[in-house]
C-alpha positions as CSV (number, residue, x, y, z in Angstrom):
1,X,1.9,-7.7,-18.7
2,X,2.6,-8.9,-15.2
3,X,-0.1,-8.2,-12.0
4,X,-0.9,-9.6,-8.6
5,X,-4.2,-11.4,-9.1
6,X,-6.2,-13.3,-6.6
7,X,-6.0,-17.0,-6.5
8,X,-8.9,-17.9,-4.2
9,X,-7.6,-19.3,-1.4
10,X,-8.5,-17.4,1.2
11,X,-7.8,-14.3,-0.4
12,X,-4.3,-14.9,-1.2
13,X,-2.5,-13.0,-3.8
14,X,-0.3,-14.7,-6.6
15,X,1.6,-13.2,-9.8
16,X,0.6,-14.1,-13.2
17,X,0.6,-13.0,-16.6
18,X,-2.6,-11.4,-17.6
19,X,-3.6,-9.9,-21.0
20,X,-2.2,-6.2,-21.7
21,X,-5.3,-3.9,-21.3
22,X,-6.7,-2.2,-24.7
23,X,-8.3,1.4,-24.2
24,X,-11.7,1.1,-25.5
25,X,-13.5,4.5,-27.2
26,X,-13.2,7.6,-23.9
27,X,-10.4,5.0,-22.3
28,X,-6.8,5.7,-21.8
29,X,-4.1,2.8,-20.2
30,X,-2.0,4.1,-18.2
31,X,1.5,2.3,-17.1
32,X,1.1,2.5,-13.0
33,X,4.1,3.7,-11.5
34,X,2.3,3.8,-7.7
35,X,-0.7,1.8,-6.3
36,X,-1.3,2.2,-2.7
37,X,-2.4,-0.8,-0.8
38,X,-5.9,-0.2,0.9
39,X,-8.3,-1.4,4.1
40,X,-10.7,-1.8,1.2
41,X,-8.4,-4.3,-0.4
42,X,-7.8,-6.6,2.0
43,X,-11.9,-6.6,2.6
44,X,-12.6,-7.3,-0.7
45,X,-10.2,-10.1,-1.0
46,X,-11.4,-12.0,1.9
47,X,-15.1,-10.9,1.6
48,X,-15.9,-10.1,-2.0
49,X,-13.1,-10.9,-4.8
50,X,-13.5,-13.3,-7.1
51,X,-10.7,-15.4,-8.2
52,X,-8.6,-13.4,-10.9
53,X,-9.7,-10.1,-9.5
54,X,-6.7,-7.4,-10.0
55,X,-7.0,-5.4,-7.0
56,X,-5.8,-1.8,-6.1
57,X,-7.6,1.5,-6.6
58,X,-5.3,4.0,-5.1
59,X,-3.5,4.2,-8.5
60,X,-0.8,6.4,-9.9
61,X,1.0,6.3,-13.3
62,X,1.8,7.6,-16.8
63,X,-0.5,8.0,-19.8
64,X,1.0,5.6,-22.3
65,X,-2.2,5.1,-25.0
66,X,-5.1,6.7,-25.4
67,X,-8.6,5.2,-26.9
68,X,-10.9,6.9,-29.3
69,X,-12.5,10.3,-28.5
70,X,-9.8,11.5,-25.9
71,X,-6.9,12.4,-28.0
72,X,-7.1,15.9,-27.7
73,X,-7.4,15.8,-23.6
74,X,-4.7,12.9,-22.5
75,X,-1.2,13.1,-23.6
76,X,0.8,10.0,-23.8
77,X,3.6,10.7,-21.1
78,X,1.2,12.6,-18.4
79,X,1.5,11.6,-15.1
80,X,-2.0,11.2,-13.7
81,X,-4.0,9.6,-10.8
82,X,-7.5,8.5,-11.0
83,X,-10.8,8.5,-9.1
84,X,-11.1,5.1,-9.1
85,X,-14.9,4.5,-9.9
86,X,-17.0,4.4,-13.4
87,X,-20.2,5.9,-13.4
88,X,-23.7,6.7,-15.9
89,X,-22.2,10.5,-15.5
90,X,-25.9,11.5,-15.7
91,X,-27.9,10.7,-13.2
92,X,-28.5,13.3,-10.0
93,X,-25.2,12.1,-8.1
94,X,-22.9,11.6,-11.0
95,X,-24.1,15.8,-11.9
96,X,-23.5,16.6,-8.4
97,X,-19.9,15.2,-8.1
98,X,-21.1,12.3,-6.2
99,X,-20.3,9.3,-8.3
100,X,-19.9,7.0,-5.9
101,X,-23.6,7.1,-5.1
102,X,-24.6,6.3,-8.8
103,X,-27.1,3.2,-9.8
104,X,-24.3,2.0,-12.1
105,X,-21.4,2.7,-9.8
106,X,-17.9,0.0,-10.8
107,X,-15.3,0.2,-8.6
108,X,-11.5,-0.3,-9.9
109,X,-10.3,-3.2,-8.0
110,X,-13.1,-4.9,-8.0
111,X,-15.8,-4.9,-11.2
112,X,-12.6,-3.6,-13.3
113,X,-9.2,-4.8,-13.3
114,X,-7.1,-2.5,-10.8
115,X,-3.6,-1.4,-10.4
116,X,-1.7,-4.2,-9.0
117,X,-0.9,-4.7,-12.5
118,X,1.8,-2.9,-14.9
119,X,-1.0,-1.5,-16.5
120,X,-4.9,-0.5,-16.6
121,X,-7.2,1.2,-18.2
122,X,-9.1,3.8,-16.9
123,X,-11.8,6.0,-18.5
124,X,-10.5,9.4,-19.5
125,X,-13.0,11.3,-16.7
126,X,-11.8,9.2,-13.9
127,X,-8.0,10.8,-14.6
128,X,-6.7,13.9,-12.9
129,X,-3.1,15.3,-13.6
130,X,-0.9,15.4,-10.8
131,X,1.4,18.2,-9.9
132,X,4.7,18.0,-10.9
133,X,6.0,18.8,-7.3
134,X,4.4,15.0,-6.2
135,X,6.9,12.7,-7.3
136,X,7.7,8.7,-6.5
137,X,5.7,6.5,-4.3
138,X,3.7,9.3,-2.7
139,X,1.6,10.0,-5.8
140,X,-0.5,6.6,-4.7
141,X,-1.7,9.1,-1.9
142,X,-4.1,11.3,-3.7
143,X,-7.1,9.2,-3.0
144,X,-6.5,8.4,0.4
145,X,-6.4,11.8,1.1
146,X,-9.5,12.7,-0.3
147,X,-11.1,10.3,1.7
148,X,-9.4,11.8,5.0
149,X,-11.0,15.1,3.7
150,X,-14.3,14.3,3.2
151,X,-14.2,12.3,6.3
152,X,-13.5,15.1,8.2
153,X,-15.6,17.7,6.3
154,X,-18.5,15.0,7.1
155,X,-17.5,15.4,10.6
156,X,-17.4,19.4,10.0
157,X,-13.8,20.2,11.3
158,X,-12.8,23.7,11.6
159,X,-10.2,25.8,12.1
160,X,-9.0,25.9,15.7
161,X,-11.5,22.7,16.5
162,X,-9.9,20.2,18.8
163,X,-10.2,16.8,16.9
164,X,-9.6,13.1,18.7
165,X,-8.7,10.6,16.1
166,X,-9.2,7.0,17.1
167,X,-6.3,4.7,14.7
168,X,-3.2,5.7,13.3
169,X,-3.0,3.4,10.2
170,X,-2.9,5.1,7.0
171,X,-6.4,6.2,7.0
172,X,-5.9,8.0,10.1
173,X,-2.6,9.6,9.8
174,X,-4.3,10.7,6.8
175,X,-6.8,12.3,8.7
176,X,-4.2,13.4,11.1
177,X,-2.1,15.4,8.2
178,X,-5.4,16.9,6.9
179,X,-6.7,18.0,10.4
180,X,-3.5,20.3,10.9
181,X,-3.4,21.5,7.3
182,X,-6.7,22.6,8.0
183,X,-5.6,24.6,11.4
184,X,-7.6,21.9,13.6
185,X,-6.4,21.4,16.7
186,X,-5.4,20.2,19.5
187,X,-5.0,17.0,17.7
188,X,-5.1,13.8,19.8
189,X,-4.3,10.3,18.1
190,X,-5.0,7.1,20.0
191,X,-3.3,3.7,18.4
192,X,-1.8,0.9,20.3
193,X,1.7,0.8,18.1
194,X,4.3,2.8,18.9
195,X,5.9,3.2,15.4
196,X,2.2,4.3,14.1
197,X,2.0,6.7,17.2
198,X,5.1,8.0,16.1
199,X,4.0,8.5,12.5
200,X,1.2,10.2,13.8
201,X,3.2,12.7,15.9
202,X,5.3,13.7,12.9
203,X,2.3,14.0,10.6
204,X,1.1,16.7,12.7
205,X,-0.5,15.0,16.2
206,X,0.1,17.2,19.1
207,X,-0.7,14.4,21.8
208,X,-0.4,10.5,21.2
209,X,-1.8,8.0,23.2
210,X,-1.4,4.3,23.7
211,X,-5.2,3.3,24.3
212,X,-3.3,-0.4,26.0
213,X,-1.9,1.5,28.8
214,X,-3.2,5.1,29.1
215,X,-6.4,7.3,29.4
216,X,-7.0,8.9,26.5
217,X,-10.3,11.1,28.2
218,X,-7.7,12.0,30.7
219,X,-5.0,12.9,27.5
220,X,-7.9,14.7,25.7
221,X,-9.1,16.8,28.5
222,X,-5.6,18.0,29.4
223,X,-4.7,18.6,25.9
224,X,-8.4,20.2,25.2
225,X,-9.5,21.9,28.5
226,X,-12.4,19.1,28.2
227,X,-13.7,16.4,26.0
228,X,-13.2,16.7,22.0
229,X,-16.3,18.1,20.3
230,X,-14.8,15.9,17.1
231,X,-13.9,12.6,17.3
232,X,-12.8,10.5,13.9
233,X,-13.4,6.9,14.0
234,X,-10.6,5.6,11.5
235,X,-10.6,1.4,12.5
236,X,-13.0,-0.7,11.7
237,X,-12.5,-2.2,14.7
238,X,-16.1,-3.6,16.7
239,X,-16.7,-1.3,20.0
240,X,-14.8,1.9,18.5
241,X,-18.1,3.7,17.9
242,X,-19.0,3.1,21.1
243,X,-15.8,3.8,22.5
244,X,-16.0,7.4,20.4
245,X,-19.5,7.6,21.5
246,X,-18.3,7.7,25.6
247,X,-15.0,9.9,24.5
248,X,-17.0,13.1,22.5
249,X,-18.5,15.6,24.3
250,X,-21.7,17.2,24.6
251,X,-23.0,18.2,21.0
252,X,-20.3,16.5,19.9
253,X,-19.7,14.9,16.6
254,X,-18.2,11.7,15.2
255,X,-16.9,10.9,12.1
256,X,-16.7,6.8,10.7
257,X,-14.1,6.3,8.2
258,X,-13.0,2.6,9.7
259,X,-14.7,0.0,7.6
260,X,-16.0,-2.6,10.0
261,X,-17.8,-6.0,8.6
262,X,-18.9,-7.6,11.4
263,X,-22.1,-6.6,13.1
264,X,-21.1,-4.0,16.0
265,X,-23.1,-2.6,18.8
266,X,-23.1,0.7,21.0
267,X,-25.5,2.1,23.6
268,X,-27.8,4.4,21.9
269,X,-28.7,6.2,25.2
270,X,-24.8,7.5,25.3
271,X,-25.4,9.7,22.2
272,X,-28.9,10.8,23.4
273,X,-27.6,11.9,26.4
274,X,-25.1,13.7,24.9
275,X,-26.8,14.7,21.8
276,X,-24.4,13.5,19.4
277,X,-24.5,13.5,15.6
278,X,-22.8,10.4,14.1
279,X,-21.8,10.7,10.5
280,X,-20.4,7.7,8.3
281,X,-18.3,9.0,5.3
282,X,-17.4,6.7,2.8
283,X,-15.0,7.7,-0.6
284,X,-15.1,11.7,-1.6
285,X,-17.0,13.7,-4.0
286,X,-15.1,15.6,-6.9
287,X,-14.0,18.8,-4.7
288,X,-12.4,16.4,-2.4
289,X,-10.6,15.0,-5.2
290,X,-9.3,18.7,-6.3
291,X,-8.9,20.1,-3.1
292,X,-6.4,17.5,-2.1
293,X,-4.4,18.1,-5.3
294,X,-4.3,21.8,-4.8
295,X,-3.3,21.5,-1.2
296,X,-0.1,19.0,-1.9
297,X,0.9,21.2,-5.4
298,X,0.7,24.3,-2.7
299,X,2.7,22.4,0.1
300,X,-0.1,23.3,2.4
301,X,-0.8,19.3,3.2
302,X,2.2,17.7,4.1
303,X,2.7,13.9,4.2
304,X,6.4,13.2,4.6
305,X,6.8,9.8,6.1
306,X,2.9,8.8,5.5
307,X,4.3,6.1,2.8
308,X,6.5,3.8,5.2
309,X,7.0,0.6,2.4
310,X,7.5,0.2,-1.0
311,X,7.2,-3.3,-2.6
312,X,7.3,-4.7,-6.1
313,X,5.0,-7.5,-7.5
314,X,7.1,-10.1,-6.7
315,X,6.8,-9.3,-2.9
316,X,3.2,-8.1,-3.2
317,X,1.6,-11.5,-2.2
318,X,3.3,-12.1,1.1
319,X,3.2,-8.1,2.2
320,X,-0.8,-8.4,1.7
321,X,-0.9,-11.5,3.6
322,X,0.9,-9.9,6.7
323,X,-1.0,-6.9,6.1
324,X,-4.2,-9.4,6.4
325,X,-2.9,-10.5,9.9
326,X,-1.4,-7.7,11.8
327,X,-0.8,-4.0,10.1
328,X,1.8,-1.7,11.9
329,X,3.0,0.5,9.3
330,X,1.9,3.6,7.8
331,X,0.9,3.5,3.5
332,X,2.6,0.7,1.8
333,X,2.8,1.7,-1.8
334,X,3.0,-1.0,-4.7
335,X,5.3,-0.1,-7.5
336,X,4.6,-2.3,-10.6
């Protein structure tokens, strides 16, 4: 089959022909129909990935083959998405629906071949059936939307609660869509890229701000009647946690979803003086994944326009390289 693999040269991808996956006991092989490019893929390529790695964990596809022991659970032709990590299944974290904290955690697209390929082998327990109403490239949105929901829950977002979102990249946009679906508001989104601000407004932001030329604190004051009780940092850029602390209200909560890979600093007294709660969020638990699928199926979560670009495997290396330098789009989805 064809796949895009890490070449080992500065995180560059190249297309290649690799062996077809074979389903082992308890596994299925899925023909990939859509796989989102995540910021984590860019980080893995630059820092963690070994040459030959097949990235991609935001997967949707169709069951093609089933292994021993799962013949009665997944039928060929079933449209599915996947929770992209394997674990032991028996430890306290796994039993609590939080396998991402298992000592035997393995991420798809890092320690296992991922979805930037025509086919991928997945554990039967990792699969979720996709609702018939979710079609096309949007099928790859389930995993990042679950990330956003988990982050908002960690930040304690409630219906009617004002929220400020720093960054309107794919995760910031997913947070914006979920904030609206949860009944939060007003929602103020800050991003320096005009097309992303437009996407944020379309997905439910009440106010969008260009932090390069506008007063974000003033915009929050006008929209919310005061400083935001919840700030969600979605960029991973150094200095943004400090900015979130300065922006937040007394007794405020800050959710950190952005993945910062370099040392960062903030002034602890800012958080101490305001008695802020700082909560980091990574991945999701089983409930977040199930609730995301349910909300997409019943239409309470609207994500129209979140996917802005669709590319094939041949265009993926150049697209990936461009995103590594500067990203100004919404979600980019690969359709192998």
